[in-house]
PyMOL Python script that loads the backbone (N, CA, C, O; Angstrom):
from pymol import cmd

cmd.read_pdbstr("""\
ATOM      1  N   UNK A   1     102.567  84.790 130.408  1.00  0.00           N
ATOM      2  CA  UNK A   1     102.519  85.165 129.016  1.00  0.00           C
ATOM      3  C   UNK A   1     103.615  84.476 128.208  1.00  0.00           C
ATOM      4  O   UNK A   1     103.405  84.124 127.047  1.00  0.00           O
ATOM      5  N   UNK A   2     104.755  84.288 128.805  1.00  0.00           N
ATOM      6  CA  UNK A   2     105.884  83.679 128.091  1.00  0.00           C
ATOM      7  C   UNK A   2     105.531  82.300 127.546  1.00  0.00           C
ATOM      8  O   UNK A   2     106.038  81.893 126.501  1.00  0.00           O
ATOM      9  N   UNK A   3     104.653  81.577 128.261  1.00  0.00           N
ATOM     10  CA  UNK A   3     104.287  80.226 127.832  1.00  0.00           C
ATOM     11  C   UNK A   3     103.449  80.208 126.564  1.00  0.00           C
ATOM     12  O   UNK A   3     103.454  79.211 125.842  1.00  0.00           O
ATOM     13  N   UNK A   4     102.729  81.289 126.276  1.00  0.00           N
ATOM     14  CA  UNK A   4     101.834  81.300 125.119  1.00  0.00           C
ATOM     15  C   UNK A   4     102.279  82.265 124.020  1.00  0.00           C
ATOM     16  O   UNK A   4     101.725  82.237 122.920  1.00  0.00           O
ATOM     17  N   UNK A   5     103.256  83.108 124.294  1.00  0.00           N
ATOM     18  CA  UNK A   5     103.717  84.085 123.313  1.00  0.00           C
ATOM     19  C   UNK A   5     105.142  83.778 122.883  1.00  0.00           C
ATOM     20  O   UNK A   5     105.960  83.301 123.670  1.00  0.00           O
ATOM     21  N   UNK A   6     105.416  84.058 121.636  1.00  0.00           N
ATOM     22  CA  UNK A   6     106.777  83.908 121.151  1.00  0.00           C
ATOM     23  C   UNK A   6     107.634  85.079 121.592  1.00  0.00           C
ATOM     24  O   UNK A   6     107.114  86.099 122.045  1.00  0.00           O
ATOM     25  N   UNK A   7     108.943  84.937 121.463  1.00  0.00           N
ATOM     26  CA  UNK A   7     109.824  86.024 121.866  1.00  0.00           C
ATOM     27  C   UNK A   7     110.223  86.918 120.698  1.00  0.00           C
ATOM     28  O   UNK A   7     110.895  87.930 120.900  1.00  0.00           O
ATOM     29  N   UNK A   8     109.823  86.564 119.492  1.00  0.00           N
ATOM     30  CA  UNK A   8     110.103  87.372 118.312  1.00  0.00           C
ATOM     31  C   UNK A   8     108.801  88.000 117.819  1.00  0.00           C
ATOM     32  O   UNK A   8     107.932  87.305 117.295  1.00  0.00           O
ATOM     33  N   UNK A   9     108.671  89.308 117.987  1.00  0.00           N
ATOM     34  CA  UNK A   9     107.459  90.002 117.562  1.00  0.00           C
ATOM     35  C   UNK A   9     107.614  90.445 116.112  1.00  0.00           C
ATOM     36  O   UNK A   9     108.574  91.133 115.765  1.00  0.00           O
ATOM     37  N   UNK A  10     106.674  90.051 115.274  1.00  0.00           N
ATOM     38  CA  UNK A  10     106.659  90.449 113.875  1.00  0.00           C
ATOM     39  C   UNK A  10     105.816  91.715 113.787  1.00  0.00           C
ATOM     40  O   UNK A  10     104.667  91.727 114.227  1.00  0.00           O
ATOM     41  N   UNK A  11     106.385  92.790 113.216  1.00  0.00           N
ATOM     42  CA  UNK A  11     105.668  94.055 113.134  1.00  0.00           C
ATOM     43  C   UNK A  11     105.686  94.586 111.703  1.00  0.00           C
ATOM     44  O   UNK A  11     106.420  94.099 110.843  1.00  0.00           O
ATOM     45  N   UNK A  12     104.856  95.598 111.482  1.00  0.00           N
ATOM     46  CA  UNK A  12     104.846  96.329 110.219  1.00  0.00           C
ATOM     47  C   UNK A  12     105.005  97.804 110.543  1.00  0.00           C
ATOM     48  O   UNK A  12     104.467  98.288 111.539  1.00  0.00           O
ATOM     49  N   UNK A  13     105.734  98.508 109.714  1.00  0.00           N
ATOM     50  CA  UNK A  13     105.893  99.951 109.887  1.00  0.00           C
ATOM     51  C   UNK A  13     104.701 100.688 109.316  1.00  0.00           C
ATOM     52  O   UNK A  13     104.099 100.239 108.340  1.00  0.00           O
ATOM     53  N   UNK A  14     104.355 101.813 109.912  1.00  0.00           N
ATOM     54  CA  UNK A  14     103.202 102.595 109.488  1.00  0.00           C
ATOM     55  C   UNK A  14     103.303 103.024 108.029  1.00  0.00           C
ATOM     56  O   UNK A  14     102.290 103.058 107.330  1.00  0.00           O
ATOM     57  N   UNK A  15     104.491 103.349 107.561  1.00  0.00           N
ATOM     58  CA  UNK A  15     104.674 103.814 106.180  1.00  0.00           C
ATOM     59  C   UNK A  15     104.979 102.677 105.207  1.00  0.00           C
ATOM     60  O   UNK A  15     105.193 102.921 104.019  1.00  0.00           O
ATOM     61  N   UNK A  16     105.000 101.451 105.695  1.00  0.00           N
ATOM     62  CA  UNK A  16     105.351 100.286 104.882  1.00  0.00           C
ATOM     63  C   UNK A  16     104.236  99.943 103.888  1.00  0.00           C
ATOM     64  O   UNK A  16     103.058 100.169 104.165  1.00  0.00           O
ATOM     65  N   UNK A  17     104.612  99.408 102.751  1.00  0.00           N
ATOM     66  CA  UNK A  17     103.630  98.969 101.759  1.00  0.00           C
ATOM     67  C   UNK A  17     102.843  97.774 102.293  1.00  0.00           C
ATOM     68  O   UNK A  17     103.399  96.906 102.966  1.00  0.00           O
ATOM     69  N   UNK A  18     101.553  97.737 101.989  1.00  0.00           N
ATOM     70  CA  UNK A  18     100.714  96.629 102.450  1.00  0.00           C
ATOM     71  C   UNK A  18     101.237  95.287 101.970  1.00  0.00           C
ATOM     72  O   UNK A  18     101.255  94.323 102.735  1.00  0.00           O
ATOM     73  N   UNK A  19     101.663  95.209 100.718  1.00  0.00           N
ATOM     74  CA  UNK A  19     102.175  93.939 100.188  1.00  0.00           C
ATOM     75  C   UNK A  19     103.348  93.422 101.007  1.00  0.00           C
ATOM     76  O   UNK A  19     103.470  92.217 101.226  1.00  0.00           O
ATOM     77  N   UNK A  20     104.199  94.314 101.456  1.00  0.00           N
ATOM     78  CA  UNK A  20     105.344  93.916 102.269  1.00  0.00           C
ATOM     79  C   UNK A  20     104.882  93.357 103.606  1.00  0.00           C
ATOM     80  O   UNK A  20     105.372  92.322 104.060  1.00  0.00           O
ATOM     81  N   UNK A  21     103.938  94.046 104.231  1.00  0.00           N
ATOM     82  CA  UNK A  21     103.412  93.576 105.517  1.00  0.00           C
ATOM     83  C   UNK A  21     102.704  92.233 105.356  1.00  0.00           C
ATOM     84  O   UNK A  21     102.876  91.341 106.187  1.00  0.00           O
ATOM     85  N   UNK A  22     101.910  92.080 104.297  1.00  0.00           N
ATOM     86  CA  UNK A  22     101.194  90.824 104.068  1.00  0.00           C
ATOM     87  C   UNK A  22     102.173  89.687 103.801  1.00  0.00           C
ATOM     88  O   UNK A  22     101.952  88.561 104.246  1.00  0.00           O
ATOM     89  N   UNK A  23     103.253  89.975 103.076  1.00  0.00           N
ATOM     90  CA  UNK A  23     104.278  88.957 102.832  1.00  0.00           C
ATOM     91  C   UNK A  23     104.927  88.529 104.138  1.00  0.00           C
ATOM     92  O   UNK A  23     105.180  87.343 104.349  1.00  0.00           O
ATOM     93  N   UNK A  24     105.197  89.487 105.012  1.00  0.00           N
ATOM     94  CA  UNK A  24     105.788  89.160 106.308  1.00  0.00           C
ATOM     95  C   UNK A  24     104.840  88.289 107.126  1.00  0.00           C
ATOM     96  O   UNK A  24     105.285  87.371 107.814  1.00  0.00           O
ATOM     97  N   UNK A  25     103.536  88.568 107.057  1.00  0.00           N
ATOM     98  CA  UNK A  25     102.555  87.735 107.755  1.00  0.00           C
ATOM     99  C   UNK A  25     102.618  86.307 107.222  1.00  0.00           C
ATOM    100  O   UNK A  25     102.624  85.351 107.998  1.00  0.00           O
ATOM    101  N   UNK A  26     102.664  86.162 105.907  1.00  0.00           N
ATOM    102  CA  UNK A  26     102.714  84.835 105.287  1.00  0.00           C
ATOM    103  C   UNK A  26     103.999  84.107 105.663  1.00  0.00           C
ATOM    104  O   UNK A  26     103.961  82.933 106.031  1.00  0.00           O
ATOM    105  N   UNK A  27     105.128  84.788 105.574  1.00  0.00           N
ATOM    106  CA  UNK A  27     106.427  84.175 105.887  1.00  0.00           C
ATOM    107  C   UNK A  27     106.502  83.696 107.334  1.00  0.00           C
ATOM    108  O   UNK A  27     107.158  82.697 107.629  1.00  0.00           O
ATOM    109  N   UNK A  28     105.838  84.401 108.222  1.00  0.00           N
ATOM    110  CA  UNK A  28     105.898  84.072 109.648  1.00  0.00           C
ATOM    111  C   UNK A  28     104.668  83.326 110.136  1.00  0.00           C
ATOM    112  O   UNK A  28     104.547  83.029 111.324  1.00  0.00           O
ATOM    113  N   UNK A  29     103.750  83.021 109.217  1.00  0.00           N
ATOM    114  CA  UNK A  29     102.529  82.278 109.542  1.00  0.00           C
ATOM    115  C   UNK A  29     101.779  82.887 110.724  1.00  0.00           C
ATOM    116  O   UNK A  29     101.407  82.194 111.671  1.00  0.00           O
ATOM    117  N   UNK A  30     101.566  84.219 110.643  1.00  0.00           N
ATOM    118  CA  UNK A  30     100.804  84.913 111.671  1.00  0.00           C
ATOM    119  C   UNK A  30      99.562  85.550 111.059  1.00  0.00           C
ATOM    120  O   UNK A  30      99.564  85.918 109.884  1.00  0.00           O
ATOM    121  N   UNK A  31      98.514  85.678 111.843  1.00  0.00           N
ATOM    122  CA  UNK A  31      97.236  86.214 111.364  1.00  0.00           C
ATOM    123  C   UNK A  31      97.067  87.688 111.648  1.00  0.00           C
ATOM    124  O   UNK A  31      96.186  88.341 111.090  1.00  0.00           O
ATOM    125  N   UNK A  32      97.916  88.213 112.520  1.00  0.00           N
ATOM    126  CA  UNK A  32      97.849  89.637 112.839  1.00  0.00           C
ATOM    127  C   UNK A  32      99.228  90.109 113.282  1.00  0.00           C
ATOM    128  O   UNK A  32     100.001  89.357 113.876  1.00  0.00           O
ATOM    129  N   UNK A  33      99.519  91.379 112.979  1.00  0.00           N
ATOM    130  CA  UNK A  33     100.794  91.942 113.412  1.00  0.00           C
ATOM    131  C   UNK A  33     100.572  93.380 113.886  1.00  0.00           C
ATOM    132  O   UNK A  33      99.746  94.106 113.332  1.00  0.00           O
ATOM    133  N   UNK A  34     101.321  93.780 114.919  1.00  0.00           N
ATOM    134  CA  UNK A  34     101.237  95.166 115.355  1.00  0.00           C
ATOM    135  C   UNK A  34     101.833  96.094 114.298  1.00  0.00           C
ATOM    136  O   UNK A  34     102.815  95.756 113.637  1.00  0.00           O
ATOM    137  N   UNK A  35     101.229  97.256 114.155  1.00  0.00           N
ATOM    138  CA  UNK A  35     101.758  98.297 113.280  1.00  0.00           C
ATOM    139  C   UNK A  35     102.419  99.324 114.193  1.00  0.00           C
ATOM    140  O   UNK A  35     101.817  99.791 115.159  1.00  0.00           O
ATOM    141  N   UNK A  36     103.660  99.666 113.874  1.00  0.00           N
ATOM    142  CA  UNK A  36     104.417 100.580 114.728  1.00  0.00           C
ATOM    143  C   UNK A  36     104.865 101.806 113.942  1.00  0.00           C
ATOM    144  O   UNK A  36     105.070 101.756 112.729  1.00  0.00           O
ATOM    145  N   UNK A  37     105.009 102.898 114.670  1.00  0.00           N
ATOM    146  CA  UNK A  37     105.523 104.144 114.110  1.00  0.00           C
ATOM    147  C   UNK A  37     106.578 104.654 115.082  1.00  0.00           C
ATOM    148  O   UNK A  37     106.263 104.998 116.221  1.00  0.00           O
ATOM    149  N   UNK A  38     107.820 104.701 114.638  1.00  0.00           N
ATOM    150  CA  UNK A  38     108.958 105.095 115.477  1.00  0.00           C
ATOM    151  C   UNK A  38     108.986 104.243 116.751  1.00  0.00           C
ATOM    152  O   UNK A  38     109.197 104.750 117.853  1.00  0.00           O
ATOM    153  N   UNK A  39     108.763 102.918 116.567  1.00  0.00           N
ATOM    154  CA  UNK A  39     108.844 101.981 117.668  1.00  0.00           C
ATOM    155  C   UNK A  39     107.639 101.937 118.592  1.00  0.00           C
ATOM    156  O   UNK A  39     107.611 101.134 119.525  1.00  0.00           O
ATOM    157  N   UNK A  40     106.649 102.775 118.355  1.00  0.00           N
ATOM    158  CA  UNK A  40     105.450 102.799 119.209  1.00  0.00           C
ATOM    159  C   UNK A  40     104.283 102.151 118.474  1.00  0.00           C
ATOM    160  O   UNK A  40     104.073 102.423 117.292  1.00  0.00           O
ATOM    161  N   UNK A  41     103.520 101.297 119.158  1.00  0.00           N
ATOM    162  CA  UNK A  41     102.372 100.662 118.511  1.00  0.00           C
ATOM    163  C   UNK A  41     101.286 101.685 118.195  1.00  0.00           C
ATOM    164  O   UNK A  41     100.937 102.526 119.023  1.00  0.00           O
ATOM    165  N   UNK A  42     100.756 101.586 116.959  1.00  0.00           N
ATOM    166  CA  UNK A  42      99.691 102.505 116.542  1.00  0.00           C
ATOM    167  C   UNK A  42      98.465 101.757 116.014  1.00  0.00           C
ATOM    168  O   UNK A  42      97.447 102.380 115.713  1.00  0.00           O
ATOM    169  N   UNK A  43      98.553 100.438 115.901  1.00  0.00           N
ATOM    170  CA  UNK A  43      97.426  99.659 115.412  1.00  0.00           C
ATOM    171  C   UNK A  43      97.806  98.211 115.228  1.00  0.00           C
ATOM    172  O   UNK A  43      98.900  97.777 115.589  1.00  0.00           O
ATOM    173  N   UNK A  44      96.859  97.462 114.648  1.00  0.00           N
ATOM    174  CA  UNK A  44      97.065  96.039 114.376  1.00  0.00           C
ATOM    175  C   UNK A  44      96.541  95.758 112.971  1.00  0.00           C
ATOM    176  O   UNK A  44      95.453  96.199 112.600  1.00  0.00           O
ATOM    177  N   UNK A  45      97.330  95.021 112.198  1.00  0.00           N
ATOM    178  CA  UNK A  45      96.934  94.601 110.860  1.00  0.00           C
ATOM    179  C   UNK A  45      96.486  93.148 110.936  1.00  0.00           C
ATOM    180  O   UNK A  45      97.235  92.289 111.401  1.00  0.00           O
ATOM    181  N   UNK A  46      95.269  92.871 110.479  1.00  0.00           N
ATOM    182  CA  UNK A  46      94.676  91.542 110.572  1.00  0.00           C
ATOM    183  C   UNK A  46      94.683  90.841 109.212  1.00  0.00           C
ATOM    184  O   UNK A  46      94.707  91.491 108.167  1.00  0.00           O
ATOM    185  N   UNK A  47      94.663  89.524 109.241  1.00  0.00           N
ATOM    186  CA  UNK A  47      94.579  88.731 108.023  1.00  0.00           C
ATOM    187  C   UNK A  47      93.348  89.133 107.206  1.00  0.00           C
ATOM    188  O   UNK A  47      93.406  89.182 105.977  1.00  0.00           O
ATOM    189  N   UNK A  48      92.242  89.419 107.883  1.00  0.00           N
ATOM    190  CA  UNK A  48      91.035  89.872 107.192  1.00  0.00           C
ATOM    191  C   UNK A  48      91.271  91.142 106.403  1.00  0.00           C
ATOM    192  O   UNK A  48      90.696  91.316 105.328  1.00  0.00           O
ATOM    193  N   UNK A  49      92.119  92.048 106.923  1.00  0.00           N
ATOM    194  CA  UNK A  49      92.467  93.263 106.193  1.00  0.00           C
ATOM    195  C   UNK A  49      93.135  92.914 104.870  1.00  0.00           C
ATOM    196  O   UNK A  49      92.876  93.540 103.843  1.00  0.00           O
ATOM    197  N   UNK A  50      93.999  91.903 104.914  1.00  0.00           N
ATOM    198  CA  UNK A  50      94.688  91.460 103.705  1.00  0.00           C
ATOM    199  C   UNK A  50      93.684  90.930 102.692  1.00  0.00           C
ATOM    200  O   UNK A  50      93.779  91.225 101.501  1.00  0.00           O
ATOM    201  N   UNK A  51      92.726  90.151 103.165  1.00  0.00           N
ATOM    202  CA  UNK A  51      91.723  89.579 102.266  1.00  0.00           C
ATOM    203  C   UNK A  51      90.870  90.670 101.632  1.00  0.00           C
ATOM    204  O   UNK A  51      90.590  90.616 100.434  1.00  0.00           O
ATOM    205  N   UNK A  52      90.457  91.650 102.413  1.00  0.00           N
ATOM    206  CA  UNK A  52      89.643  92.749 101.878  1.00  0.00           C
ATOM    207  C   UNK A  52      90.419  93.510 100.818  1.00  0.00           C
ATOM    208  O   UNK A  52      89.866  93.876  99.781  1.00  0.00           O
ATOM    209  N   UNK A  53      91.698  93.747 101.074  1.00  0.00           N
ATOM    210  CA  UNK A  53      92.523  94.525 100.156  1.00  0.00           C
ATOM    211  C   UNK A  53      92.916  93.744  98.909  1.00  0.00           C
ATOM    212  O   UNK A  53      92.851  94.274  97.799  1.00  0.00           O
ATOM    213  N   UNK A  54      93.326  92.485  99.083  1.00  0.00           N
ATOM    214  CA  UNK A  54      93.908  91.715  97.987  1.00  0.00           C
ATOM    215  C   UNK A  54      92.938  90.763  97.292  1.00  0.00           C
ATOM    216  O   UNK A  54      93.115  90.465  96.111  1.00  0.00           O
ATOM    217  N   UNK A  55      91.931  90.288  97.993  1.00  0.00           N
ATOM    218  CA  UNK A  55      91.002  89.305  97.427  1.00  0.00           C
ATOM    219  C   UNK A  55      89.597  89.535  97.974  1.00  0.00           C
ATOM    220  O   UNK A  55      89.063  88.686  98.687  1.00  0.00           O
ATOM    221  N   UNK A  56      88.991  90.690  97.642  1.00  0.00           N
ATOM    222  CA  UNK A  56      87.704  91.055  98.232  1.00  0.00           C
ATOM    223  C   UNK A  56      86.561  90.103  97.879  1.00  0.00           C
ATOM    224  O   UNK A  56      85.536  90.094  98.561  1.00  0.00           O
ATOM    225  N   UNK A  57      86.721  89.310  96.836  1.00  0.00           N
ATOM    226  CA  UNK A  57      85.656  88.365  96.460  1.00  0.00           C
ATOM    227  C   UNK A  57      85.764  87.028  97.183  1.00  0.00           C
ATOM    228  O   UNK A  57      84.873  86.187  97.065  1.00  0.00           O
ATOM    229  N   UNK A  58      86.847  86.824  97.928  1.00  0.00           N
ATOM    230  CA  UNK A  58      86.989  85.581  98.685  1.00  0.00           C
ATOM    231  C   UNK A  58      86.018  85.597  99.865  1.00  0.00           C
ATOM    232  O   UNK A  58      85.531  86.655 100.263  1.00  0.00           O
ATOM    233  N   UNK A  59      85.746  84.430 100.412  1.00  0.00           N
ATOM    234  CA  UNK A  59      84.849  84.346 101.567  1.00  0.00           C
ATOM    235  C   UNK A  59      85.398  85.185 102.720  1.00  0.00           C
ATOM    236  O   UNK A  59      84.655  85.943 103.343  1.00  0.00           O
ATOM    237  N   UNK A  60      86.697  85.053 103.006  1.00  0.00           N
ATOM    238  CA  UNK A  60      87.287  85.834 104.096  1.00  0.00           C
ATOM    239  C   UNK A  60      87.191  87.329 103.809  1.00  0.00           C
ATOM    240  O   UNK A  60      86.907  88.120 104.708  1.00  0.00           O
ATOM    241  N   UNK A  61      87.426  87.710 102.567  1.00  0.00           N
ATOM    242  CA  UNK A  61      87.319  89.121 102.190  1.00  0.00           C
ATOM    243  C   UNK A  61      85.916  89.653 102.374  1.00  0.00           C
ATOM    244  O   UNK A  61      85.738  90.768 102.863  1.00  0.00           O
ATOM    245  N   UNK A  62      84.914  88.876 101.991  1.00  0.00           N
ATOM    246  CA  UNK A  62      83.527  89.308 102.126  1.00  0.00           C
ATOM    247  C   UNK A  62      83.108  89.386 103.593  1.00  0.00           C
ATOM    248  O   UNK A  62      82.456  90.346 104.003  1.00  0.00           O
ATOM    249  N   UNK A  63      83.479  88.379 104.381  1.00  0.00           N
ATOM    250  CA  UNK A  63      83.130  88.388 105.809  1.00  0.00           C
ATOM    251  C   UNK A  63      83.823  89.551 106.510  1.00  0.00           C
ATOM    252  O   UNK A  63      83.213  90.239 107.329  1.00  0.00           O
ATOM    253  N   UNK A  64      85.089  89.770 106.194  1.00  0.00           N
ATOM    254  CA  UNK A  64      85.851  90.830 106.856  1.00  0.00           C
ATOM    255  C   UNK A  64      85.352  92.215 106.481  1.00  0.00           C
ATOM    256  O   UNK A  64      85.457  93.143 107.283  1.00  0.00           O
ATOM    257  N   UNK A  65      84.809  92.375 105.271  1.00  0.00           N
ATOM    258  CA  UNK A  65      84.315  93.668 104.823  1.00  0.00           C
ATOM    259  C   UNK A  65      82.882  93.954 105.264  1.00  0.00           C
ATOM    260  O   UNK A  65      82.414  95.086 105.144  1.00  0.00           O
ATOM    261  N   UNK A  66      82.184  92.943 105.770  1.00  0.00           N
ATOM    262  CA  UNK A  66      80.778  93.111 106.162  1.00  0.00           C
ATOM    263  C   UNK A  66      80.642  94.095 107.313  1.00  0.00           C
ATOM    264  O   UNK A  66      81.498  94.157 108.194  1.00  0.00           O
ATOM    265  N   UNK A  67      79.578  94.850 107.298  1.00  0.00           N
ATOM    266  CA  UNK A  67      79.291  95.799 108.382  1.00  0.00           C
ATOM    267  C   UNK A  67      79.221  95.038 109.710  1.00  0.00           C
ATOM    268  O   UNK A  67      78.628  93.962 109.799  1.00  0.00           O
ATOM    269  N   UNK A  68      79.831  95.615 110.717  1.00  0.00           N
ATOM    270  CA  UNK A  68      79.811  94.998 112.040  1.00  0.00           C
ATOM    271  C   UNK A  68      80.877  93.936 112.230  1.00  0.00           C
ATOM    272  O   UNK A  68      80.953  93.323 113.294  1.00  0.00           O
ATOM    273  N   UNK A  69      81.698  93.709 111.225  1.00  0.00           N
ATOM    274  CA  UNK A  69      82.768  92.717 111.340  1.00  0.00           C
ATOM    275  C   UNK A  69      83.856  93.251 112.237  1.00  0.00           C
ATOM    276  O   UNK A  69      84.238  94.416 112.129  1.00  0.00           O
ATOM    277  N   UNK A  70      84.370  92.394 113.139  1.00  0.00           N
ATOM    278  CA  UNK A  70      85.460  92.818 114.024  1.00  0.00           C
ATOM    279  C   UNK A  70      86.613  91.859 113.925  1.00  0.00           C
ATOM    280  O   UNK A  70      87.629  92.044 114.595  1.00  0.00           O
TER     281      UNK A  70
END
""", "prot")
cmd.dss("prot")
cmd.show_as("cartoon", "prot")
cmd.util.cbc("prot")
cmd.orient("prot")
């Protein structure tokens, strides 16, 4: 795993504002980040989530919001 994963994990806090988490994704050039609550993972925030929330009319926003999208 060390060969394919970085040693600095970028995370978002459960109570954190979405804009802050999306900015962190952009700054670190990552497409997904774990969401943590008191240091424990509780979910994953995807780039598609950002598109649905911030730019729902974009192609990525529409594809990510479509039924059955994963």
